[in-house]
N, C-alpha and C positions, 0 to 999 in steps of 0.2 A: 212681490219683489222685496218687500221689507222682511218677510220671513226668511227668504233665501239669504239676504244680506246679513241678517242676524245670525243665521246658522254658520256661515263662513267665518264671521268675526268670532263667534263663540269657540269654534274649533281651533282657530289660530291662538286665541287666548289660552285655552286649555293646553295646547301643544307647548306653550312657553311655561305655564305655571306648574303643571304636574311634574315635568322633569326637574325643575328648580326645587320644588317641595321635596321630592324624593331624594335628591342629592343632599339637601340640607339635613334631612333626617339621618341619612347614612353617615354623613360627616359628624353629626352630633353624637351618635352612638359610638362611632369610631374614636372621637376625641375623648369621650368619657372613659372608654376602655383603655385608651393609650395613657391618659392621665393617671388613672387608677393603678395600672400596671407599673408605670414609670415611677410614681411616687412611692408605691409599696417597695419596689426594688431599691430605690434610693434610701428609703427609711431602713430597710434591712441592712444595707451596707453601712450606714451610719451607726446602727445599733451594734453591729459586729465590731466596729472600731471602738465604740464606747466600752463594750464588754471586755475587749482585749486590753484596753488601757487600764480598766479596774483590776483585771487579773495581774497585769504586769506591775502595777503599783504595790500590790500585796506580796507578790513573789520576790520582790527585791529585798524584803526583810529577811533577816537571818533566822534560822530555825525551820520548823516544819509545822504543819497544821495538825491540831488535835482538839478534842473536847475533854473538859475536866468533869468531875463528878457532879457539878452543878449545871452541866450542859452549857458551859460558857465556851465560846470558840476562841482558841489561842493560835497565835503564830509565833512560834519560838517562845520567848519570854514575855510577849505582849498580849494582853487580854483584849481582843478585838471587840468582844461583846460589850466591854465597859466603855468603849469609845465609839458607840454605834453611830453618833452624829457625824463622824468623819465620812461615812459613806454618802451622806447627803451632799457633800461638796462636789461629788462627781456629776450630779444632775442639777446643780444650782443654775437657775436661769433657763432650764430646759423643761420640756413637758415629759421627758423620759424618766424611767425608774430603773434601778439596778438592784440585784439581789445576789448574795453568795450563799449557796447551799453546801452543807457538809453532808456528804451522802446525798440523799434525795430530799433532805429537810432544810427549810429556809432558816438560816442562822443570822445573817446580816441583810438588811433590806431598807430601801427608801420608800417602799410601798406602805401606805397607811389605810386603815379601814375608813370608808367614806362616812360611816355613822359615828364611830367612837374616836376616830383620829389616831388610834393606836397602830403601831407598826405590825404588819402581818408576819409573825414569826411562828416557828414550830409546825407549820403546815408543809405538806409534801408536794413535790411536783408530780406530774403524771408518770405512770410506768412506761409509757411509750417514749416520753422525752428522756427518761433516765436510761432506758435500754439503748437508745441511740447515742447518748453522750458517753456511756460506758465503753463504747467501741472506739472512742477518740474522735467522733465526728461532731459537727455542729448541727444543731436542730433549728430550723427556721420555720416560722408559721405566721400567717396573716389572719388566722381564724381561731383566736383563743380569747376567752373571757377571764378577766382578772378584776376582782373587786366590782363586779357588775358592769364592767366596760369592755368593749372590743379592743384588743391590743394586737399590734404587730410586734413580734418578739423573736429573740435569738437566745439559744442556750449553748454555751461553749464549755468544753471539759476543763476541770480544775485538777491539776496533777500535784503530787507531792514531790520531794526531792529525787525520789527514785523513778519518777515518770509514771507512776500508777495513778489512775483517775480516782480521786477521792471525793469529788464534789462537782458543782456546776456554778457557772457565773451567768446570771440572767441579765438581759437588757431589753426593755420593752417601752413602747410608746403608744398611747391611746390613738385609735383611728378617728377620733372626733375631729381633730384639726385637719387631718388628711381629707375626710369626707366634706368638711366645710369648705376647704380650698377647692375641691373638685366641683362642689355644687356652685360655688361662686363663678368658676371659669365656665362651667356648662351654661349657667344662667346668662353670662355675657355672650356666649356663642349663640344661644337661642335668640337673644335680643337682636344681635347682628343679623341672624338668619331671617328673622321676621322683617327687619328693615329692608334687606335685600329682596325678600319675596314681594314686599309692597312695591319696590322700585320695578321689579320684573313685571308685576301685574300692570302697572301704569304704562311701562314701555310696551307691553303686549297689547294693551288696548289701543295705544296710539298707532303702533305698527299695523295691527289688524284692521283698524278703521281706515288707514291710508290704503292698504292693499285691497280691502273690500270695495272702497269707492272706485279705485282704478279698475277692478274687475267688472264692476257694474257698468262703468262707462264703456269699456271694451265690449261688454255684452250688448249694450244698446246699439253699437255700430253693427255688430253681427246681425241683430234682429232687423235693422234697417236694410242691410244687404239681402236678408232672406225675403223681404217684402218686394224685392225687385228694384229698389232705388239704389243705383250704383253711385249716387252723388254724396253718400254719407261721408263724414269726415271724422277722423280719430283725433281727440283732443291732444294738444301739444304737451300737456302735463303728463299724459300717459306715455307719449313717445319719448319724453326726456328721461324717464326712469331708467336706471341702470340694472334693474333686476329682471327676473323672469317675466313679470307683468309687463315691463317695458318691451321685452322681446315679443310677448304676445301681441301688444298693441302694434308694434312695427310689423309683425307677421300679418295682422288683420289689415293694416294699411296696404301691405304688399299684395294681399289677396284681393282687396278692392281694386287696386290699380290693374292687377292681372285680369280680373274679371271684366273691367272696362275694356281692356285691350282685346280679350277673347271674344266678348260679345260683339264689339265693333267688327272684328274680323269675321265672326260668324254671320253677321248681317251682310257684309260684303260677299262672303262665300255663298250665302243663300241666293243672292242675286245672280252671282256668276254661275251657280249650279243650275239655276232655272234656265239661263241662256244656254249652258252646255247641254242640258237635257234636250232642248229643241234641236241643237246641232248634232247631237249623238244619234238621234233617231234617224236623221237623213243619212249620216255616215253608215249606220248599221245596214240600211237598204243597199247602199253602194257596195259595201264590203261583201254582202251576200252574193251579189252578181259576180264580183271579182273572185270569190272563193270557188264558184262553180267552174270558171275557166282554169284556175290553178289545179283543181281536183282532176280535170281531164288531162292536163299536162303531166301531172304526177303519175297518173295511171299508165301513160305511155312510157314514162321513165321506168316504172316498175317492171313492165314487160321486158324492156331492154336489159335491165339488171338481172332478171331471172335467166335470160338467154346467156348473158356473159358468165354467170355463175356456173351454168352447165358446161360451157367450153373450158373454163378454168378447172373444173372438176375432172374432165377428161385428161387435160394436160397433167394434172396432179397425179393421176393414175399411172401415166406413162413415166413420169419422173420417179415415182415410187418403184416401178419395175426396174428402171435403170439403176436406182440406188441399191436395190437388192443384189444386182450383178456386181456393182462396185464393192458392196460389202463382202460378197463371196471372194472377190479378188483380194481384197484387203486381208481376209481371213487366211487365204492360201499364202499370201506373202508373209503373214505373221508366222504361219507354220514353217515356211521355208527359212525365215530368219531364226526361228528357234532351233531348227535342225542344223543350220549353219553355225549357230552359237554352240550347240552341243558338239559338232565336229571340231570346232576350234578348241573347246575345252578338252575334248578327248585327245586332240593333237598335242596340246600343251602338256596334258598329263603324260602322254606317251613319250614326249621329248624328255620330260623330267624323269620318267622311268628309265629311259635309255641312258640318260646322264648318270642316274644313280647306279644302274647296272654296270656302266663302264667304270665308274669309280669303285664299285664293289669288286669288279674283275681285277682292277689294278691292285686293290688291297689283297685280293686272293693270290695274285701272282707274286706280290712281295712276300706274303706269308709262306708260300711254297718255297720261294728262294731262301727265306730264313730257315725253314725246316730243313732244306737241303744242306745249308751251311752247318746247321746243328748236327745233322746226321754225319757229315764229313768230320766234324769235330769229335763226335762220338766214336767214329771209326778210328780216328787217330788215338783217342783215349784207350780204346780196346787194344790197339797195338802196343801202347805203352804199358798197359796192364799185363799183356802177354810177356813183354820183356821183363817186367818186374816178377812175373810168375817164374820165368826161367831162372832169374836170379835167386828166387826163394828155393827152387829145386836144387840149384848148385849149392846154396848155403846149407840146405838140409843134408846133402851128400857129404859135405865137408864136416858137418856137425856129427854125422853118423860115424865117420872115420875117427873124429876126435874122441867120441864116446868109446869107440872100440879100443883105441890106444889107451884111454884112461882106464878101461877095464883091465887091460893087460898089465898096466903099471900098478894098479891096486892089488892084482893077484900076486905080483912080485913082492909087494910090500907086506903081505900077510895080514895079521890082525890090525896093524896100523893103517892099512889102506882099505879096510872093510867099509867104512863110512863113505869114502870117496867112491868105492865101487857102486854103492847104492845111487849116488848122484849121477854117475856115468850111465847107469842103467836107465834112469829117468830121462836123461838127456837123449839117450838113444831112442826111447819111445817117442819123445817129442819130435825128434828128427824124422822118424818114420811117419808120424801123424802129419808133420808139415809137408813132407814129400807127397803123401796121399792127397792132402788138400790142394797142393799146387797142381797135381795131375788133374784133379776134378775141375779146378779153376781153369786150367788150360783147355779142357774139353768144352766148358761153358763159353769161354772166349772164342773158341773155334766156331761154335754155333752162332754166337752173336756176330762174328765177322761175316758168316755166310748170309745171315738175315740182313745185316747192314748193307751188304753188296747188292742184294735183291732190292732193298729200299732205294738205294742210290739209282739203280736202273729205272725203277718205277717213277722216281722224282724227275728224271730226265725226260721220260715220256710225258709226264704231266706238264712240265715246262713247255714242251713242244705244243701240246694241246692248248694251253693257256695263250700262247702266242697266236695260234690259229684263231681262237675265240675272240681275241682282242681285235684282230684284223677284220673279222666278220662284224663285230660290234661297231667299229668305225664306219664300215660301209653302210650298216643299217642307220646310224646316226645321220649320215649324209642324205639317205633316202627320206628319212623323217623330216629333215629340214626342208627338202623340196616339197613334201606333202603339206607341211605347215604353211609354206609360202602360198601354195595354191588355195588353201583354206582361207587365208587372209584376203586374197584377191576376191574369192567367192563371197566372203562376208561383206566386203566393201560394195560389191555389185548389188548384193541383196539389200543392203542398207539404203542404197540409192533408189532401188525399186520401191522399198517400203516408204521412203519419203514421198516419192511421187504418188504412191497409192494413198497415203494419208492425205496428201493435198487433194486428190480426187474425191476421197471420202468426205473431207471437210467441205469441199465445194458442193458435193452432192447433198450434204445435210443443209447447207445454206440455201441451195436451190429449192429443196423440199420445204424449208421454212418459209421462203419467199412465196412459193406456190400456195402453201397452206394459208399464209396470211392473205394472199390475194383471193383465195377461195372464200376464206372467212369474211373478208371485206365485201366480196361480191354478194355472199349470202346476206351479210348485214345490210348491204345497200338494197338488196331486193326486199328484205324484211322491212327495212326503214321506209322504202317506197310504199310498200303495202300499208305499213302503219301510218305513213303520211297521208295516203289516200283516205284511210279510215278517219284520221285526225281532221282532214279537210272537211269530210262529211260532218264530223262532230262539230267542227268550227262553224260550218254553215248553220247547223242547228243552233249552236250557241249564239251566233249573230242574230238569228231570229228571236231567240230568247232575250238577247241584249236589247233588241229594238223594243220588245215589250217592257223590259225593265227601265229603258230610257223614258218611256211614257210614264211609268210609275214614279221614276226619279223626278220628273218634272212636277208631278202632283205633290211629292214629298217636299220639294224645294218651296213650293207655294205655301204648304202648311207650315214649314219652318219660318218663313217670313212672317206669318201670322203670330207664331209663338214668340219670335224675337221682339215683337212690339210690347211684350210684358216688361222688358227692362227699360229703365229711364236713364239716359246718359247724362 
């Protein structure tokens, strides 16, 4: 028991300490990284401001940067190398250093050699730094060694008045102070973490001990119940806990109470079961006798159901035959309805055709009348043309006489009338041609008048025929109206017959369904009766088995009573 209790306590303590230790280590490394990155970034920003301020202070002077023959750095008329100590004023009170390079060579600087104390002048910056600055960019680094120390540094370009990069302004700060600050903060954080870890361990031991003790007490109650003693009690301290262990204690108490209730009920049930086993054996014998009587009665019912099913089957056959006759009647009525509908459609179509024919005949009659009028107008026009032709003939005769007189008069005039004689001759020729044309036209008009007279006679005959055709069409329309009325009456009668036939067919179908259902029910009743007979026989056998099982049940209930004595209430 002690080993188990120690195991649970150890596991709980480890579950609290290991996550706390892991979180502390992760936070420590993260804090160191964040502090280093933040301080380096902050240092670079400060150094950029320092380098820019140094650059601005020198560029406010008049003139330009240059080196003399003694390699002294000048700004206009001022020798900056001669007043080197001025550059120290920019880093006074600070741990930083600044340098001004002309080209890539250091000419002004606050850096001093750690051994000799002399300013570090005349040395060059690296080619990488110089290449970056020449492009007008600022070079930043946190990994550079100067004078044997690690520095964080910035290099910014130094331009002349034309904007050309002619040098570099350096500002740097040793990382010693930064690393010391970081180490101090990390040390503080480690101390706090250790204290917190100790607190967590103490709390873990206290909590683990409390939980383990409660679990052991609950385990003792379960072991007592397992031994059959249902009088075990769960300590109040365990029940009062608000955590999962308290829930487990309350569940164990509920289990104990439920087991008390179940075992008590089982003891009562075992006694009742013993009594019921005795009564069940007697009842099984009585039921066996009763099922024999019921089996005989069911057998008689089965015979009656089979006979009834045969009678209903015969009736069903007769109904089916009658249904086939009704179906044939319905089919004939449907054919008659379709024929009646076809006759009705044909009558309607014939009526429409007669109406269209009558209308067409009316239009034809009107067209013939219009043609007759046109022919009469043409005949009148021919007569007018004939009159005009006679007038042309008369004019041609007079023109011929005038041309003859003109010829006589021109002959009398001699040479003076020769030209007039030519005109008279031409007029005479024209008169002859006009007379010939008039005669030809007269002949044509005569032929047209003869043909027109024949056409007029034929038009009169056609008008008589059209009137006779119209009278016959009117008579035919009346006859078709009478036929259409008869077809409609026939359709109504057929429709009534069809409705009656459909009603008979529906009734026939319903009767067939009813008979079929009755037949099925009778067959089912017969089958059920047979199945019931078989079931009763099986039931009788089952009751015999039940009697045997009742005896066994009585023995089992006695054994159960002996087993229930194991529990102590």
